[in-house]
C-alpha positions in Angstrom: -14.7 21.3 -6.3 -13.8 18.1 -4.6 -13.1 16.7 -8.3 -10.5 19.3 -9.1 -8.7 18.5 -5.5 -8.8 14.9 -6.4 -7.4 15.5 -9.7 -4.4 17.7 -8.1 -3.3 15.3 -5.7 -2.6 12.6 -8.3 -4.4 9.7 -6.8 -8.2 8.9 -7.8 -10.9 8.3 -5.4 -11.0 4.7 -6.6 -7.2 3.9 -5.9 -7.3 5.4 -2.6 -10.3 3.1 -1.5 -8.0 0.0 -2.8 -5.3 1.6 -0.5 -7.1 2.0 2.7 -8.6 -1.4 2.2 -5.6 -3.1 1.7 -3.7 -1.2 4.8 -6.8 -2.5 6.8 -6.4 -6.1 5.4 -2.7 -5.8 6.3 -3.2 -5.4 9.8 -3.0 -1.7 10.0 -6.1 -0.7 12.5 -5.3 2.7 13.5 -6.6 5.6 11.4 -3.3 7.4 11.8 -1.2 4.5 10.8 -3.3 4.2 7.7 -3.1 7.7 7.1 0.6 7.4 6.8 0.5 4.6 4.7 -1.8 5.6 2.3 -0.5 9.2 2.1 -3.9 10.4 2.3 -4.9 13.7 4.4 -6.6 13.4 7.4 -9.9 15.2 6.2 -10.3 12.6 3.4 -9.3 9.8 5.0 -11.8 10.3 8.0 -14.5 10.8 5.4 -13.5 7.7 3.4 -13.5 5.7 6.8 -17.1 6.9 7.8 -18.3 6.1 4.2 -16.9 2.5 4.2 -18.1 1.9 7.6 -21.7 3.0 6.9 -21.5 0.6 4.0 -20.5 -2.1 6.3 -17.1 -2.6 4.4 -14.9 -1.9 7.6 -15.9 -2.3 11.2 -15.1 0.5 13.7 -14.3 -0.7 17.1 -13.5 1.7 20.2 -12.1 -0.1 22.8 -13.5 0.9 26.2 -11.9 2.1 29.2 -9.8 5.2 29.3 -11.0 8.5 27.9 -8.5 8.9 25.2 -9.0 5.3 23.8 -8.4 5.1 19.9 -10.9 4.0 17.3 -9.5 1.1 15.1 -11.1 -0.6 12.0 -11.2 -4.2 10.6 -12.2 -5.3 7.2 -15.4 -7.3 7.2 -16.3 -10.1 4.8 -18.1 -7.5 2.7 -14.8 -5.4 2.7 -12.8 -8.4 1.7 -15.0 -9.0 -1.4 -15.4 -5.6 -2.4 -11.5 -5.2 -2.2 -11.1 -8.4 -4.3 -13.3 -6.7 -7.0 -11.7 -3.4 -6.9 -8.4 -5.2 -7.2 -9.7 -7.2 -10.3 -11.0 -3.8 -11.8 -7.8 -2.1 -11.4 -6.0 -4.7 -13.1 -8.4 -4.4 -15.9 -7.7 -0.7 -16.0 -4.0 -0.7 -15.9 -2.8 -3.8 -17.8 0.8 -4.9 -16.8 2.5 -5.6 -20.1 5.2 -8.0 -19.4 7.7 -7.8 -22.4 10.7 -10.6 -22.4 13.8 -8.7 -22.8 16.0 -10.0 -25.8 19.4 -11.7 -24.6 21.4 -10.8 -27.8 21.1 -8.6 -30.9 20.0 -11.4 -33.3 17.3 -12.7 -30.9 16.1 -8.9 -31.0 15.8 -8.8 -34.5 14.1 -12.3 -34.7 11.8 -10.8 -31.9 11.0 -7.9 -34.1 10.2 -10.0 -37.2 8.1 -12.4 -35.5 6.2 -9.7 -33.6 5.8 -7.3 -36.5 2.7 -7.2 -38.7 3.5 -6.9 -42.3 3.1 -3.4 -44.2 0.2 -4.6 -46.5 -1.6 -6.3 -43.4 -2.0 -2.9 -41.4 
């Protein structure tokens, strides 16, 4: 059932983790701000923050003082390492092919001829 909901939302759990860690690393420490920046529902975000905290990837801090104090989150050294690995995996899974656009028609034809494998080699 959870898998179906993840598939319908269009964003994988893997990508959500990257988004959450990236926002925390970039200075978003309040859960509601993280929620808005990552476009993740509150219930899913709350569970993911609890999971990341339990693993020691992020640290939950509750300021002392008033009754309505807000929790905030910071990324740990382990979290920075994890984020670097997740970003590398994401790059490997989704390679960005950069194709240099040709400037003229003749260079387009030259580009096609140079980068096309002959039919007998296919």
